[in-house]
N, C-alpha and C positions, 0 to 999 in steps of 0.2 A: 312844560312839555318840550321834548326835543324833536328834532327833525329826523327823518329816516336816513340811515347811512347811505352815502353816495359812494359808488365804486370809484377807485382812483382812475385817472385818465392821463394819457401822455400829453405833454404840452404840445399844442397844435401848430404853433408858429415856427417854421423851419427855415424861412428865408433869411438872407443876409447873415448877420452874426447875432441873431436874436438870443437873448438870455432869459430863461424862465424866471429868474429872480426879479427881473425888472417888472414883470407883470404880476407875479403871485405874492411877492414878499414886500414887507415894509417895516422899517425900524423907526421908532419914535423916541427921541432923546428929549425928555421933558426938562432935563437939567439946563439945556441951553437953547431949546426951542427949535430944533432941527429934525430933519427926517432923511433917511437914506434907503436904498433898495438892497444893500448888502453891506458887510463890514469892510469891504474894500472900496466901494463906490463913494463918490463924492457926496457931500451933504447939500441939502437945500432947506431953506426955512419953511416950516409948515405954516399953514394959513388958517386964519379964523374967518370963516365965511358964514354969514347968517347965524352967528352964535354957535357954529359947529366947527369941529376940527377937521381940516383937510390935510392929510399927510401923505396920501398915496398918489393922488393925481395933481401934484404940484407941477409948475411949468418945467423945471429941469428934468423931472422924471418923464414927462410926456415927450420932451424933445429927445431924450436918450432912447426911448422906444422907437421913435420915428427914424432916428439915425441907424439904429441896429437893423431895422427892416430894409434900409437903403444899402446895407452892407458896410456902414461906417462904424468904427469903434468910438464910443464916447470916451472923452478924456477923463481926467480927475478920478482915477481909481480903477477903471476898467482895463488899464494897462497891465494890471496884475495877471489877468487871464490871457491877455494878448501875448505877453512875453513868454508865458509857459507854452502856449500853443505854437508860437513861432519857433521855439526850441524843440518842438516835437513831443511835448508832454500833454497829459490830460489836465485840463483846468477845471475850476469850479463850474464854469459855464458848460463845457462839454459833458461833464459828469451829470449835471442836473438835467440837461436835455435828454439824457438816456433814462432818467428815472421816471417811473410811472406811479410813484407813490404820492404824488401831490395832486389834489383835486384843483383843476385850473379854474380861473374866474368864469362864472356862468355867461358873462357877456360875449365870450369868444364862441359860444355855440351859435349865437345870432349873427355876430360879425367877426369872422375868423382873424381879422387884422385890427381889431379894436385897440385903441391906446388908452382910453379911459375905462378902467375896470375896478372891480372890488377885490381887495386883497384877500388871500386865503390864509396867509401866515403873517402874524404880527409879532414883532419884538418890541419890548417896552423897557426903557431905562427910567425908573421913577426919579432917581436923584443920585447924589454922590456919596451917601453915607457908606463908609467902608472902614474895615480895620486892618487893611493891608496897603502896602506901597509897592506896587509892581513896577519893575524896572522900565516897562514900556508904557505905563499909564500916565495920566495927567490929573490935575485937580478937578477936571470935569467929572471924573468917575471915582475919585478917591478923596474923601474928606481928610484922610491922613496926610496925603500929599499936600493938600491945601494948607493944613496946619504947619507942615514942614516948610512951606514957602513963606508963611508968616514969620517963622523963626529965623530962617536963613536968608530970606529974600529971593528974588528971581535970579536966574542963572543964565547969562549970555556971555560967551567967550569963544573967540576963534571960530565962529560959525556954528557953535553948539548952543542950543537953547533948551534948557531944562523945562521951563514952563512954556511950552510952545503954543498953547491955546489962550494964554492970558485969561484964565478962568474968571468969568463973571456970571454968577447965577442968573438964570432967566428970571427977570423981575415979575413975570406973570405965571410962574410955575404953579401956584395954587389954583389960579383960574384955569390954566391949561389941564391940570390934573382932573378938575371937575368936568371939563369938557370931554376929556378922554373917557371918563366913567359914563358920561352921557352917551358917548359913541358906543360904548360897550352895551348899554341898554338896548340900542337899536340894532347892533351888528354882530354881537358875540355869537349868536346862533349861526351866522354865515361863515365863521372862521373854521378852518381845518386844524390850525395849531396856533397857540400863543406861547411866546417865550418871554420869561421875566428875567432880566439881568440887573446888574448893579451899577455902581457900588456893590454892596453885598445885600441881596434881596431879603435875606432872613434877618436883617437888622433894620428894615424899612417898614414903616407903618402902612404904606400903601399896599404892600404885599398881603398883609393880613386883612385889610379891607377887601381886597380882591378875592382872597380865599373865602371869606365870609359871604361874599356875593355868590360865589359858586356853590356854597353849601345851601343856599336858599333857592336854587334853581336847578335845572337839569340840562346838560349839554352833552348828550351821548355821542356826538360826532367829534368832540373837541379833545385834542391832545394838549396837555398842559406841561410845559417844560420850564425848569429852573436851572440857572447857572449860578452855582454857589461855591465860595471858597471853603465851605464846611468848617470854618474856624469860628463856630458859634457854640456857646456853652452847651454841653451835651444834653442835659435834661430839657432845655428850651428847644434845641434843634429836634430832639426826639418827639416832643409834643406836637410840633407842626408837621413832622413827617407822618405821624400816626393819623392826623386829620386828613392829610392828602391821600394816604393809603385807603382810608375809609371812603373818601369821595370816589375813588376808582372802583373799589369793591362794590359800592352801592349802585354803580352804573350811571351816576350823575356826570361822569366824564368817561370818555373812551379809554384814555390811559394817562398816566403821569410818568414823566421822565425827569430825572435829576442828574445834571452833569456836575462833576467835581472839577472846578477850575484849578488846574495844576499843570505846570509846564515841565517840571522835572522833579526827580527825587534827590535826596541827599543834600549836602551843602549848596550845590548848584541851584536846586529848587528853592531853598530858603533865601539865597541871595537874590534870585529873580523876583521872589515875592516876599519882600521884607514884612515881617509880622506873621509869616506862616508858622503855625505849630503843627507840624506834620503828624505827630502822634494823635492830637485831638482830631484833626481832619480825617485821618484813617479810621479812628474810632467811630465817627459819625458815618463815614462811608460804609463801614462794615456793618453798622446797625441796619442800614437800608438793605444791604446785601443779604443778611441772614434773617431779618425779621419782617420784611415786606415783600410785596409783589411789584413794587415800583421798578420801572426800567432805569438802568444806570449807565452812566458814561463818564469819561474823563475828557475834558476839553483843554487843549494846550495851545499856547501862543508861541509860535516859532520865532525865536530870536537867536542871535549868535551865542548868548549866554545860556540858553535852555538846552542846546544840543548835547553837551557832555553828560548831563544827568538824565537824558531821555531813555537810554537802554534799560536802566533800573526800573523806571516807571512802566515801560512796556512789558517787562517781565512780570511785574505786579498785575497788570491788566490781564495777561495770559493766565495767571494763577487764579484770579477772581472769576474769570470766564468759565472755569470748570464748575463753578457753583451756579452762576447765572450769567447770561450774556452781558458783556460790558462793551459799550460803544466807545470808540476813540475818535475824536474829531480834532481838527487842528486848523487854526487860522494863522496867517502871517501877521505878526504885530508890526512889522515894517516891510514895506515893499520897495522894489527897485527904484521907483520914481517918487518915493515918499519924500515930502518936503519937511516933515516934522521931526522924525527921528531916524534919518537914513543910516546912521552909524550902527543901528541894531539889526539892519538887514543882513541875513546870513551870507548873502552873496558877496559881501565886501572882501571876504577872504578867498573868493574864487572856489575852486574845486576842493581846497583843503578842508572846508567846513564839513564836507561829506564824510571825511575820515575821522572826525572828532566825536562820532557817536550817532550821526544821522543815518548812515547806511546800516550800521549795526542795529539801530532801533527798528528800521524798516524790515530788515531780515528777521529779527526776533518776532515781529508782530505775526501772530498765528491766525491766518485767515480761515483755518479749519476747525477752530474751537467749537465744540458741540453747542448747539442752541443759538448761535449767532447767525443773523441773516447774511449768508455768504456774500451776496452781491454788494451789500453795504460795506463789508469789510474789504472786499477786493477793490471796490471803487476808491476807498480811502487809501489803500496801499498804492494804487495807481496815481492818485493825487500827490502823495508823498514822493513817489518816484519821479513824477513830473517836476517837482521842485529840485531834486538832485540833478536832473538833466539840465535845468536852467542854470544851476550853480556851476556845473561842469563847463558851461559855455562862457564863463566869465573869468576875467583876470582880477587879481587883487587890486583893490581900490585904496591907494595909500592915503588919499585925502580923508576918506571916511574912516579909515583905520585910526588915523591921528585924532579925529573927532571922537571916536569911541574911547580912546585912551583918556582924553580930557573929561569926557562924560563919566567914566567909571571912577576916576580919581576924585571927582567932585562928589559923587554919590558916596564913596568911601568916607570922605570927610564928614558928610552930613549924617551918615548912618553908622559910623564906627565899624566899618567892614574893611576887607582887604581882598580885592579881586585877584591880586597876583598869586595868592595862596590857593584860591578856590579854582581858578581857571589857568593852569600852567600853560596850556596850548595858546590861549589868547595872549597871556603875558609874554610868551616867547616871541610872538609875532609883533607885539607892540613896544617892547622895552627899548628898542633902538630908534623909535620914531620921535 
């Protein structure tokens, strides 16, 4: 039996620099035993307490919430939103504060400034099984990158580190996976949304265990989201899509959403995501588009290399949106203060990056496509425009540009590619460094 649907509520904490995500969201990385509150925020080790998994109310998250209410910006990731806001743009934080589509933790009804709360949205990374090697990724999230490192070794030169996380699989991943499923048994009814990510989730056995669990119960308030590269054999992919569509149609779930992880089209997109078979991916994407009622989107990671191929992808989104609403979301794969892969941060080229396809993609993005929740689309456009404002405020960073050149040349050696032919704008800026 499911619980009755709760109406969405605006996030009640408005003091300081409070961020809704710190209270409502949690991400669990079983691969390496850590948790975070969003994709930009810093990590903390999740805890095993009384044979139960604690990933939402761990010490660093509690302290971040207290700092925010005091008007202090937490470090280690929150600078992403801070810089955008200081440049006059809309950040993830400010956009989420305006959204009323999230049911906030019930503890805030009793104590409006509570810091220990129940998450309403949970993201899960089961492991690193994947069939792609994305330019911004690491062996934590890609078994293909892990294999590449075994073949070629680690890469450290002139301040550039290819294996920046020094991947070591969580030795307790099997135990922690079982504890997470135990947590699901007690808490899944309380969640508003659960998001399953990779590696590639449709290649991971835990995904199918989770789907089977959903098929044996009813969660009428729950939105289930997958982020997939769609590079899975078509018949296999179609079979699991049909099961998810049936779950939604039966009322066992409120809705199912599937995001296609794709950063750009054309040769640029295939360079960014080594292993991408765009034809297969689009065949799977269009099966969902034409044959199901599942909500769809495309999720992109913003890097210096994704920008040139972005307009073509946005044009495709606009065309598909005439058939069914298509959501477009974006994260920065590298931030201004990123210590891991700072050379992929688009702002290293200053305002020039905006002219290489970013502004064009934003201008092409049709916020009036029939059937799309306009506010969502407008908010995303504002977020993208906020990034261009930030980039316009920066000067080229020659140190990071040199690091980018070293990085791309080494990737070309390992992957038999040639960035100079695929990215002429980047090559023009780097060739004399």
